[in-house]
Residue frames as qw, qx, qy, qz and C-alpha x, y, z in Angstrom:
[[0.680, 0.345, 0.459, 0.456, -78.22, -60.64, 31.30],
 [0.180, 0.924, 0.174, 0.289, -78.82, -57.06, 30.79],
 [0.445, -0.865, 0.210, 0.101, -76.42, -56.25, 33.55],
 [0.761, -0.183, 0.439, 0.442, -73.75, -58.43, 32.01],
 [0.521, 0.635, 0.348, 0.452, -74.22, -56.63, 28.75],
 [0.081, -0.983, -0.003, -0.164, -73.80, -53.29, 30.50],
 [0.647, -0.636, 0.334, 0.257, -70.65, -54.49, 32.21],
 [0.736, 0.170, 0.439, 0.487, -69.27, -55.63, 28.90],
 [0.307, 0.842, 0.225, 0.382, -70.04, -52.26, 27.36],
 [0.335, -0.931, 0.143, -0.013, -68.43, -50.46, 30.28],
 [0.756, -0.358, 0.400, 0.373, -65.41, -52.69, 30.04],
 [0.630, 0.461, 0.380, 0.497, -65.12, -51.97, 26.35],
 [0.069, 0.954, 0.092, 0.279, -65.44, -48.23, 26.95],
 [0.547, -0.783, 0.262, 0.139, -62.86, -48.38, 29.71],
 [0.785, -0.052, 0.421, 0.452, -60.55, -50.36, 27.45],
 [0.457, 0.715, 0.279, 0.450, -60.96, -47.81, 24.67],
 [0.195, -0.971, 0.051, -0.130, -60.21, -45.01, 27.13],
 [0.711, -0.542, 0.348, 0.281, -57.12, -46.83, 28.36],
 [0.720, 0.247, 0.411, 0.502, -55.90, -47.46, 24.81],
 [0.231, 0.880, 0.188, 0.369, -56.60, -43.83, 23.88],
 [0.425, -0.890, 0.162, 0.029, -54.72, -42.66, 26.99],
 [0.773, -0.270, 0.402, 0.410, -51.78, -44.90, 26.14],
 [0.582, 0.540, 0.356, 0.493, -51.74, -43.60, 22.55],
 [0.006, -0.965, -0.054, -0.257, -51.84, -39.98, 23.75],
 [0.604, -0.730, 0.272, 0.169, -49.12, -40.62, 26.30],
 [0.775, 0.013, 0.419, 0.473, -46.94, -42.32, 23.69],
 [0.412, 0.748, 0.274, 0.442, -47.52, -39.46, 21.27],
 [0.241, -0.963, 0.073, -0.097, -46.59, -36.89, 23.93],
 [0.716, -0.501, 0.375, 0.310, -43.43, -38.81, 24.80],
 [0.706, 0.319, 0.411, 0.480, -42.59, -39.10, 21.12],
 [0.201, 0.908, 0.148, 0.335, -43.05, -35.35, 20.56],
 [0.440, -0.870, 0.217, 0.044, -40.94, -34.48, 23.60],
 [0.787, -0.221, 0.424, 0.390, -38.24, -36.89, 22.45],
 [0.580, 0.574, 0.335, 0.471, -38.23, -35.35, 18.94],
 [0.023, -0.974, -0.013, -0.224, -38.03, -31.83, 20.32],
 [0.616, -0.698, 0.320, 0.177, -35.14, -32.82, 22.58],
 [0.777, 0.065, 0.433, 0.452, -33.33, -34.50, 19.69],
 [0.399, 0.789, 0.237, 0.403, -33.83, -31.47, 17.44],
 [0.268, -0.953, 0.124, -0.063, -32.47, -29.21, 20.17],
 [0.726, -0.451, 0.415, 0.311, -29.41, -31.44, 20.63],
 [0.692, 0.373, 0.408, 0.465, -28.86, -31.57, 16.86],
 [0.172, 0.935, 0.116, 0.287, -29.11, -27.78, 16.64],
 [0.459, -0.841, 0.274, 0.079, -26.61, -27.34, 19.48],
 [0.782, -0.150, 0.461, 0.391, -24.25, -29.84, 17.83],
 [0.553, 0.644, 0.323, 0.417, -24.55, -27.99, 14.52],
 [0.070, -0.984, 0.057, -0.156, -23.76, -24.67, 16.20],
 [0.641, -0.626, 0.391, 0.211, -20.74, -26.20, 17.96],
 [0.769, 0.156, 0.454, 0.423, -19.50, -27.76, 14.73],
 [0.369, 0.834, 0.198, 0.358, -19.87, -24.48, 12.86],
 [0.305, -0.933, 0.190, -0.028, -18.03, -22.61, 15.65],
 [0.749, -0.376, 0.449, 0.311, -15.21, -25.14, 15.54],
 [0.680, 0.454, 0.383, 0.430, -14.94, -24.84, 11.76],
 [0.128, 0.957, 0.038, 0.258, -14.72, -21.04, 11.97],
 [0.512, -0.792, 0.320, 0.089, -12.09, -21.28, 14.69],
 [0.793, -0.096, 0.468, 0.377, -10.05, -23.76, 12.65],
 [0.555, 0.688, 0.291, 0.366, -10.29, -21.61, 9.51],
 [0.066, -0.981, 0.113, -0.144, -8.66, -18.72, 11.41],
 [0.547, -0.640, 0.517, 0.153, -5.60, -20.81, 12.08],
 [0.742, 0.555, -0.367, -0.079, -2.92, -22.32, 9.88],
 [0.918, -0.336, 0.123, 0.171, -0.65, -25.21, 10.76],
 [0.367, 0.824, -0.385, 0.194, 2.97, -24.02, 10.78],
 [0.281, 0.455, -0.773, 0.341, 5.79, -26.37, 11.87],
 [0.452, -0.230, -0.852, 0.129, 3.31, -28.55, 13.75],
 [0.112, -0.370, -0.544, 0.745, 1.84, -25.65, 15.75],
 [0.120, 0.774, 0.585, 0.210, -1.38, -23.73, 15.32],
 [0.252, -0.299, -0.074, 0.918, -0.74, -20.06, 14.69],
 [0.324, 0.757, 0.414, -0.389, -3.21, -17.35, 13.78],
 [0.562, 0.508, 0.374, 0.535, -3.16, -16.11, 10.20],
 [0.230, -0.224, -0.049, 0.946, -1.82, -12.57, 9.71],
 [0.310, 0.707, 0.431, -0.467, -4.52, -9.99, 9.15],
 [0.561, 0.466, 0.454, 0.512, -4.95, -9.15, 5.45],
 [0.186, -0.224, 0.036, 0.956, -3.94, -5.68, 4.25],
 [0.372, 0.665, 0.475, -0.440, -7.09, -3.62, 3.55],
 [0.550, 0.496, 0.475, 0.475, -7.71, -2.92, -0.13],
 [0.151, 0.927, 0.143, 0.312, -6.57, 0.45, -1.35],
 [0.395, -0.868, 0.301, 0.017, -3.75, 0.64, 1.21],
 [0.868, 0.347, -0.209, 0.287, -0.20, -0.08, 0.13],
 [0.684, -0.538, -0.012, 0.492, 3.12, 0.07, 1.89],
 [0.109, 0.939, -0.202, -0.256, 5.38, 3.03, 1.21],
 [0.843, 0.456, -0.173, 0.228, 8.12, 2.36, -1.30],
 [0.729, -0.488, 0.035, 0.478, 11.62, 2.05, 0.05],
 [0.055, -0.829, 0.277, 0.483, 14.41, 4.51, -0.77],
 [0.318, -0.261, 0.788, 0.459, 16.00, 1.98, -3.10],
 [0.382, 0.514, 0.759, 0.116, 12.69, 1.32, -4.90],
 [0.172, 0.925, 0.194, -0.279, 12.12, 5.06, -5.42],
 [0.192, -0.681, 0.499, 0.500, 15.71, 5.55, -6.62],
 [0.380, 0.014, 0.846, 0.373, 15.40, 2.70, -9.10],
 [0.332, 0.702, 0.629, -0.011, 12.02, 3.93, -10.39],
 [0.068, 0.922, -0.006, -0.381, 13.21, 7.54, -10.83],
 [0.240, -0.539, 0.633, 0.502, 16.41, 6.54, -12.61],
 [0.408, 0.260, 0.828, 0.282, 14.46, 4.30, -14.98],
 [0.258, 0.861, 0.419, -0.131, 12.05, 7.16, -15.79],
 [0.099, -0.840, 0.273, 0.458, 15.04, 9.46, -16.31],
 [0.357, -0.261, 0.768, 0.464, 16.80, 7.04, -18.65],
 [0.403, 0.480, 0.766, 0.145, 13.63, 6.55, -20.69],
 [0.211, 0.914, 0.345, -0.032, 13.20, 10.28, -21.41],
 [0.313, -0.777, 0.192, 0.510, 16.57, 12.05, -21.19],
 [0.486, -0.063, 0.616, 0.617, 18.01, 10.89, -24.52],
 [0.255, 0.679, 0.597, 0.342, 15.05, 12.24, -26.48],
 [0.157, -0.953, -0.170, 0.197, 15.25, 15.57, -24.63],
 [0.423, -0.624, 0.362, 0.548, 18.97, 15.97, -25.25],
 [0.487, 0.227, 0.643, 0.546, 18.69, 15.03, -28.91],
 [0.160, 0.862, 0.460, 0.140, 16.30, 17.94, -29.32],
 [0.129, -0.981, 0.105, 0.099, 18.96, 20.40, -28.09],
 [0.726, 0.545, -0.338, 0.249, 22.03, 18.58, -29.48],
 [0.262, -0.710, 0.544, -0.362, 23.49, 17.80, -26.08],
 [0.715, 0.098, -0.688, 0.076, 25.11, 14.73, -24.52],
 [0.714, -0.671, -0.016, -0.198, 24.71, 13.43, -20.97],
 [0.369, 0.588, -0.618, 0.367, 28.00, 13.49, -19.05],
 [0.222, 0.037, -0.829, 0.513, 26.99, 12.66, -15.49],
 [0.528, -0.511, -0.263, -0.625, 24.00, 12.33, -13.12],
 [0.171, 0.067, -0.813, 0.553, 23.35, 11.85, -9.40],
 [0.466, -0.523, -0.592, -0.399, 20.17, 10.96, -7.52],
 [0.020, 0.146, -0.569, 0.809, 18.98, 12.60, -4.28],
 [0.424, -0.466, -0.728, -0.269, 15.95, 11.62, -2.18],
 [0.118, -0.155, -0.561, 0.805, 13.98, 13.51, 0.47],
 [0.061, 0.721, 0.684, -0.095, 10.57, 14.95, 1.33],
 [0.217, 0.057, 0.165, 0.961, 10.18, 18.20, -0.62],
 [0.292, -0.432, -0.459, -0.720, 6.38, 18.61, -0.45],
 [0.210, -0.241, 0.576, -0.753, 5.90, 18.21, 3.33],
 [0.796, -0.096, -0.185, -0.569, 3.55, 15.24, 2.95],
 [0.700, -0.410, 0.561, -0.165, 5.74, 12.61, 4.59],
 [0.915, 0.308, 0.243, 0.092, 6.52, 10.89, 1.26],
 [0.502, -0.464, 0.410, 0.604, 10.02, 10.77, -0.20],
 [0.566, 0.803, 0.046, -0.183, 10.49, 12.71, -3.46],
 [0.790, -0.077, 0.337, 0.506, 13.38, 12.40, -5.91],
 [0.285, 0.905, -0.163, -0.270, 15.62, 14.83, -7.81],
 [0.859, 0.083, 0.260, 0.433, 18.21, 13.85, -10.37],
 [0.045, -0.871, 0.244, 0.423, 21.01, 16.37, -10.90],
 [0.832, 0.240, 0.388, 0.314, 22.57, 15.93, -14.33],
 [0.169, -0.693, 0.327, 0.620, 25.32, 17.46, -16.45],
 [0.743, 0.529, 0.382, 0.148, 25.34, 17.87, -20.23],
 [0.240, -0.551, 0.343, 0.722, 27.65, 19.38, -22.85],
 [0.565, 0.611, -0.136, -0.539, 27.18, 20.37, -26.50],
 [0.928, 0.142, 0.341, 0.059, 27.38, 17.40, -28.85],
 [0.691, 0.639, 0.017, 0.337, 29.58, 19.23, -31.37],
 [0.179, 0.734, -0.372, 0.539, 31.83, 20.88, -28.73],
 [0.799, -0.329, -0.487, 0.130, 32.87, 18.51, -25.89],
 [0.539, -0.085, -0.344, 0.764, 35.21, 21.03, -24.28],
 [0.140, -0.556, -0.147, -0.806, 32.68, 23.85, -24.03],
 [0.240, -0.216, 0.583, -0.745, 31.20, 24.83, -20.63],
 [0.158, -0.255, -0.953, -0.046, 28.76, 22.26, -19.32],
 [0.452, -0.376, -0.120, -0.800, 25.11, 22.78, -18.40],
 [0.139, -0.046, -0.905, 0.400, 23.78, 21.52, -15.08],
 [0.522, -0.295, -0.248, -0.761, 20.11, 20.90, -14.33],
 [0.232, -0.040, 0.859, -0.454, 17.82, 19.14, -11.84],
 [0.465, -0.195, -0.644, -0.575, 14.89, 16.92, -12.75],
 [0.363, -0.178, 0.562, -0.722, 12.07, 16.62, -10.21],
 [0.485, -0.197, -0.804, -0.282, 9.98, 13.53, -9.46],
 [0.396, -0.307, 0.385, -0.775, 7.26, 14.14, -6.86],
 [0.110, -0.094, -0.984, 0.108, 5.90, 11.16, -4.94],
 [0.506, -0.062, 0.013, -0.860, 2.13, 11.37, -5.41],
 [0.878, -0.092, 0.173, -0.436, 0.20, 8.54, -3.73],
 [0.723, -0.319, 0.596, 0.146, 3.26, 6.28, -3.84],
 [0.727, 0.451, 0.392, 0.338, 3.87, 6.93, -7.56],
 [0.367, -0.425, 0.156, 0.813, 6.47, 9.28, -9.04],
 [0.418, 0.820, 0.384, 0.068, 5.33, 12.14, -11.28],
 [0.565, 0.036, 0.139, 0.812, 7.79, 14.23, -13.30],
 [0.041, 0.935, 0.254, -0.245, 7.74, 18.05, -13.15],
 [0.455, 0.864, -0.104, 0.187, 9.71, 20.81, -14.90],
 [0.786, 0.041, -0.220, 0.577, 13.50, 20.82, -14.66],
 [0.296, -0.901, 0.024, 0.317, 15.49, 23.36, -12.68],
 [0.735, 0.345, 0.212, 0.544, 17.76, 24.92, -15.33],
 [0.195, -0.907, -0.047, 0.372, 19.55, 28.05, -14.07],
 [0.549, 0.806, -0.136, 0.176, 22.06, 30.12, -16.01],
 [0.104, -0.755, 0.609, -0.219, 24.90, 29.11, -13.70],
 [0.607, 0.150, -0.775, 0.086, 26.76, 25.97, -12.71],
 [0.545, -0.494, 0.371, -0.567, 25.76, 24.26, -9.46],
 [0.437, 0.074, -0.895, 0.051, 25.91, 20.97, -7.58],
 [0.697, -0.531, -0.211, -0.434, 23.52, 19.40, -5.07],
 [0.055, 0.461, -0.741, 0.485, 24.81, 18.87, -1.54],
 [0.024, -0.160, -0.934, 0.319, 21.78, 17.40, 0.25],
 [0.409, -0.495, -0.419, -0.642, 18.05, 17.45, 0.92],
 [0.320, -0.217, -0.739, 0.551, 17.06, 18.29, 4.50],
 [0.065, 0.492, 0.499, -0.710, 13.99, 19.80, 6.18],
 [0.484, 0.706, 0.513, -0.060, 12.13, 19.98, 2.84],
 [0.133, 0.922, -0.211, -0.297, 14.95, 22.07, 1.33],
 [0.881, 0.323, 0.042, 0.342, 17.47, 21.30, -1.44],
 [0.368, -0.822, 0.231, 0.367, 20.91, 22.56, -0.45],
 [0.787, 0.525, 0.117, 0.303, 23.03, 23.43, -3.47],
 [0.459, -0.546, 0.185, 0.676, 26.38, 25.05, -4.16],
 [0.491, 0.853, 0.176, -0.019, 26.27, 27.75, -6.80],
 [0.680, -0.208, 0.256, 0.654, 29.48, 28.40, -8.78],
 [0.290, 0.948, 0.072, -0.110, 30.73, 31.60, -10.39],
 [0.804, 0.294, 0.036, 0.516, 33.81, 32.58, -12.37],
 [0.305, -0.735, 0.145, 0.588, 36.70, 34.86, -11.75],
 [0.467, 0.795, -0.200, -0.332, 38.03, 36.55, -14.86],
 [0.104, 0.615, -0.772, -0.125, 41.01, 34.19, -14.91],
 [0.662, -0.064, 0.707, -0.242, 39.05, 30.92, -14.43],
 [0.024, 0.112, -0.857, -0.502, 38.94, 28.26, -17.13],
 [0.505, -0.133, -0.392, -0.757, 35.54, 27.47, -18.71],
 [0.757, -0.274, -0.558, -0.201, 34.88, 24.35, -16.63],
 [0.617, -0.184, -0.536, 0.546, 36.59, 25.40, -13.40],
 [0.184, -0.814, -0.091, -0.544, 34.79, 28.24, -11.58],
 [0.444, 0.149, -0.618, 0.631, 36.52, 29.28, -8.36],
 [0.279, -0.225, 0.301, -0.883, 33.67, 31.05, -6.56],
 [0.329, -0.288, -0.899, -0.037, 31.31, 28.89, -4.43],
 [0.309, -0.211, 0.196, -0.906, 28.07, 30.27, -2.98],
 [0.028, 0.223, 0.955, -0.196, 25.69, 28.09, -0.88],
 [0.412, -0.083, -0.201, -0.885, 22.04, 28.41, -1.86],
 [0.317, 0.166, 0.861, -0.361, 18.73, 26.87, -0.81],
 [0.350, -0.014, -0.560, -0.751, 15.89, 25.75, -3.10],
 [0.388, 0.183, 0.761, -0.487, 12.32, 24.83, -2.15],
 [0.064, 0.323, 0.813, 0.481, 9.22, 23.82, -4.09],
 [0.334, -0.056, 0.026, -0.940, 6.22, 26.06, -4.67],
 [0.621, 0.138, 0.571, -0.518, 2.67, 24.79, -4.21],
 [0.792, 0.520, -0.045, -0.315, 2.67, 23.98, -7.93],
 [0.889, -0.177, 0.316, 0.282, 5.95, 22.06, -7.54],
 [0.531, 0.773, -0.097, 0.334, 8.14, 24.64, -9.25],
 [0.707, -0.123, -0.269, 0.642, 11.68, 25.28, -8.00],
 [0.091, -0.959, -0.076, -0.258, 12.14, 28.47, -5.97],
 [0.579, 0.257, -0.405, 0.659, 15.49, 29.88, -4.88],
 [0.498, -0.823, -0.272, 0.032, 15.61, 31.07, -1.28],
 [0.376, 0.648, -0.295, 0.593, 18.03, 33.89, -0.50]]
């Protein structure tokens, strides 16, 4: 009887051990399964994120995937074209010339625009050569001047006019030099028709003042 009782106790203990072993084994399997699932989920999330980033770098154009053009960095702008500079300078000139001429009782007769690099910085500058005559005396000798617009950081800034005591015309801008034709009178010349032509060169000083080069 006693022996049977001991066998029963041993059987119960063995059963408990077996059940405990099964529980531990199940728990271990469950933990391993969870870790494997988490790893797979993490890998899937990384793949999905990578795919989203790759898709965001493309744009659908005419049914084909093409990469987006790189954005222009802030603070950097394209250089203005010759036509844009010409238009901007002429607008600035028109907005200020009338007031200037009213102050000296003169009238604008003609103007021409010339573009070229005068400051050796690779940017195109602008000069406007213009002709005026006295408001109360249209047939008097004309006055010819040049207005300077320097291209500073892609924006035009006005500087002092070139206003010599002789008539002249602008021929061209080349190699950072303004090529002009200076006119002088013979004793028999009419007021607006000088017969002497002398080629001259004009450059800009460091302070953007006009300097005649002999």
